[in-house]
C-alpha positions in Angstrom: 103.4 -216.9 -101.0 105.6 -219.4 -101.9 109.3 -220.1 -100.5 112.4 -219.8 -102.6 115.6 -221.2 -101.6 118.8 -218.9 -101.8 121.0 -219.5 -104.7 123.8 -219.6 -102.5 122.4 -222.9 -100.6 121.8 -225.0 -104.0 125.6 -225.9 -104.8 128.0 -228.6 -105.0 128.4 -228.3 -101.2 125.2 -229.5 -100.6 125.3 -232.4 -102.6 128.2 -233.2 -100.7 126.6 -232.5 -97.4 123.8 -234.8 -98.2 126.3 -237.6 -98.7 127.5 -236.7 -95.3 124.3 -236.4 -93.7 123.5 -239.9 -95.0 126.5 -241.7 -93.8 126.2 -240.1 -90.3 122.3 -241.0 -90.0 123.3 -244.7 -90.5 125.9 -244.4 -87.7 123.9 -242.8 -85.2 120.7 -245.1 -86.3 123.1 -248.1 -85.6 125.3 -247.1 -82.6 123.1 -244.8 -80.8 125.9 -242.0 -81.4 128.9 -241.0 -83.6 127.0 -239.1 -86.1 128.6 -236.0 -84.8 132.4 -237.4 -85.3 131.4 -237.4 -89.0 129.1 -234.2 -89.3 131.2 -232.0 -87.2 134.7 -232.3 -89.0 133.1 -232.7 -92.6 130.6 -229.8 -92.3 133.3 -227.9 -90.7 135.5 -228.3 -94.2 132.5 -227.4 -96.0 130.9 -224.4 -94.5 133.4 -223.6 -91.5 132.8 -224.3 -87.7 130.3 -221.5 -87.1 127.9 -223.3 -89.3 129.2 -226.9 -88.8 128.6 -227.1 -84.8 124.8 -225.5 -84.9 124.2 -228.0 -87.7 125.8 -231.1 -85.8 123.5 -230.0 -82.7 120.3 -229.9 -85.0 120.9 -233.3 -86.4 121.5 -234.6 -82.9 118.2 -233.5 -81.8 116.2 -234.7 -84.7 118.0 -238.4 -84.1 117.1 -238.0 -80.6 113.3 -237.3 -81.3 113.1 -240.0 -84.1 115.0 -242.8 -81.9 113.6 -241.7 -78.6 110.5 -243.9 -78.6 112.5 -247.2 -79.2 115.1 -246.6 -76.3 112.7 -245.0 -73.4 112.6 -248.5 -71.6 116.0 -249.0 -71.7 117.3 -245.9 -70.4 118.9 -245.4 -67.0 117.0 -242.0 -66.6 118.5 -241.4 -63.2 122.2 -241.2 -64.9 120.6 -239.5 -68.0 119.1 -236.8 -65.5 122.3 -236.2 -64.0 124.5 -235.9 -66.7 122.0 -233.8 -68.4 121.8 -231.2 -65.9 125.5 -230.7 -65.9 125.6 -230.6 -69.8 123.1 -227.7 -69.8 125.6 -225.8 -67.6 128.5 -226.6 -70.0 127.1 -225.8 -73.2 126.8 -221.9 -73.1 130.6 -222.0 -71.8 131.6 -224.2 -75.0 129.4 -221.9 -77.2 131.3 -218.9 -75.8 134.6 -220.4 -77.1 133.1 -221.4 -80.6 132.0 -217.9 -81.2 135.3 -216.1 -80.2 137.8 -218.7 -81.3 139.5 -218.4 -84.6 137.6 -220.5 -87.2 141.0 -222.2 -88.5 141.8 -223.1 -85.1 138.5 -224.8 -84.4 138.5 -226.6 -87.3 141.6 -228.4 -86.2 140.4 -228.6 -82.7 137.4 -230.5 -84.1 139.8 -232.8 -86.1 142.1 -233.5 -83.2 139.1 -234.5 -80.8 137.7 -236.9 -83.5 140.9 -238.3 -84.0 141.5 -238.7 -80.0 137.8 -240.3 -79.3 138.4 -242.7 -82.3 141.8 -243.7 -81.0 140.2 -244.3 -77.6 137.4 -246.6 -79.2 139.8 -248.5 -81.3 142.0 -249.2 -78.0 138.7 -250.5 -76.3 139.1 -247.9 -73.8 136.4 -247.8 -70.9 135.9 -245.7 -67.6 138.1 -247.6 -65.0 136.9 -245.8 -61.9 133.9 -246.4 -60.0 130.8 -244.6 -61.7 129.5 -242.2 -59.2 127.2 -239.1 -58.9 130.3 -236.8 -59.0 131.5 -238.4 -62.2 128.4 -238.4 -64.2 128.2 -235.0 -63.2 131.5 -234.3 -64.5 131.3 -236.3 -67.8 127.8 -234.3 -68.3 129.9 -231.2 -68.1 132.3 -232.2 -70.6 129.8 -233.4 -72.9 127.8 -230.3 -72.7 130.9 -228.3 -73.3 132.0 -230.5 -76.6 128.9 -230.1 -77.8 128.7 -226.4 -77.7 132.2 -225.9 -78.5 132.8 -228.4 -81.7 129.3 -229.9 -81.7 130.4 -233.4 -80.4 128.6 -234.4 -77.5 127.5 -238.4 -77.8 131.0 -240.3 -77.9 132.2 -239.1 -74.2 128.9 -240.3 -72.3 129.1 -243.3 -74.5 132.3 -244.5 -73.5 131.5 -243.7 -70.0 128.0 -245.5 -69.8 129.4 -248.8 -71.3 130.9 -248.9 -67.7 128.4 -247.1 -65.6 125.4 -249.0 -67.1 125.0 -253.0 -67.1 124.7 -253.4 -70.9 125.6 -252.1 -73.9 121.8 -251.8 -74.7 121.4 -249.6 -72.0 124.5 -247.2 -72.6 123.3 -247.1 -76.4 119.5 -246.1 -74.9 120.7 -243.8 -72.4 122.9 -241.8 -74.7 120.2 -241.4 -77.3 117.6 -240.3 -74.6 120.6 -237.6 -73.2 119.7 -235.7 -76.4 116.5 -234.7 -74.8 118.4 -232.6 -72.3 121.3 -231.3 -74.5 120.5 -230.9 -78.1 117.7 -228.4 -77.5 119.7 -226.3 -75.0 122.3 -226.2 -77.6 120.2 -225.1 -80.5 118.6 -222.1 -78.5 122.1 -221.0 -77.3 123.2 -220.9 -80.9 119.9 -219.3 -81.6 120.6 -216.4 -78.9 124.1 -215.9 -80.1 122.9 -215.1 -83.9 124.8 -218.5 -85.3 121.9 -219.8 -86.7 120.9 -217.9 -90.0 118.7 -218.2 -92.9 121.1 -219.9 -94.9 121.9 -222.6 -92.3 118.0 -223.1 -91.8 117.6 -224.1 -95.7 120.6 -226.2 -95.7 119.0 -228.1 -92.7 115.6 -228.5 -94.2 117.2 -230.0 -97.1 119.5 -232.3 -95.6 117.6 -233.5 -92.4 115.4 -236.2 -94.9 118.4 -237.8 -95.7 119.7 -238.1 -92.3 116.5 -239.3 -91.1 115.8 -242.1 -93.4 119.6 -243.2 -93.2 118.8 -243.0 -89.2 115.8 -245.2 -89.6 117.8 -248.1 -91.6 120.4 -247.8 -89.1 118.3 -248.3 -86.2 116.8 -251.4 -88.2 119.8 -252.9 -88.9 121.0 -252.8 -85.3 120.4 -256.6 -84.7 120.8 -257.7 -88.1 124.3 -256.4 -89.2 127.5 -257.8 -87.7 128.5 -255.2 -84.8 132.2 -256.2 -85.1 132.3 -255.4 -89.0 130.3 -252.1 -88.8 132.5 -250.9 -85.9 135.8 -251.4 -87.9 134.3 -249.8 -90.9 133.4 -247.0 -88.9 136.4 -246.4 -86.9 138.4 -246.5 -89.8 136.0 -243.8 -91.8 136.4 -241.7 -88.7 140.3 -241.8 -88.8 140.2 -240.8 -92.2 137.8 -237.9 -91.7 139.8 -236.9 -88.5 143.1 -236.4 -90.7 141.5 -235.2 -93.9 139.7 -232.1 -91.6 143.2 -231.6 -89.8 145.3 -231.5 -92.9 143.0 -229.9 -95.3 
């Protein structure tokens, strides 16, 4: 018995989505987070938020599995566990908002969040308080809620961990490892809510190879490419993505 790809999957939008997946994979592999800031808004333009958010979560899970072996030793597992447990509680809340909110409103909410997070990074925002267990739980809850509602779960803990951990390498590793807790729960939640259908599964099957190859290339470039130049290019790109998604 063979497998036949549905006709509505093989269209121009799939080709555009492959370019998006490649770009987000490069960013994720290099920085450890940020792919969702590309995937969520642009996939929302192509397929709508109800498809874009679970697609973004699946990409996050694949990236975590792919990159996890290289970051295990640098991960702060205590912080990871605190944020992960709180994030698991936040995911169903976010998913409920996604399923019940107007799609046009959710698309614009995604765009605003992308612009806000990009602006925070541009301005060099850092968590100014003293990291604590309570703060880590709060960051985790916000992260889970954002992952469930808009498909963006890495940037918030990434910004927090730059202060909560002693090195950027540990912050990057801990963000990647956090997906071990959150992405599978998000995907299971979307399955339970019947958000993931056959068309979405086919799209992911066709797009994931491009994302995985790009993520591998990005990870290998982490110590070879100028971080300052890469950061500038990515932030400019994300700003354009945010505005395009907001006004389209």
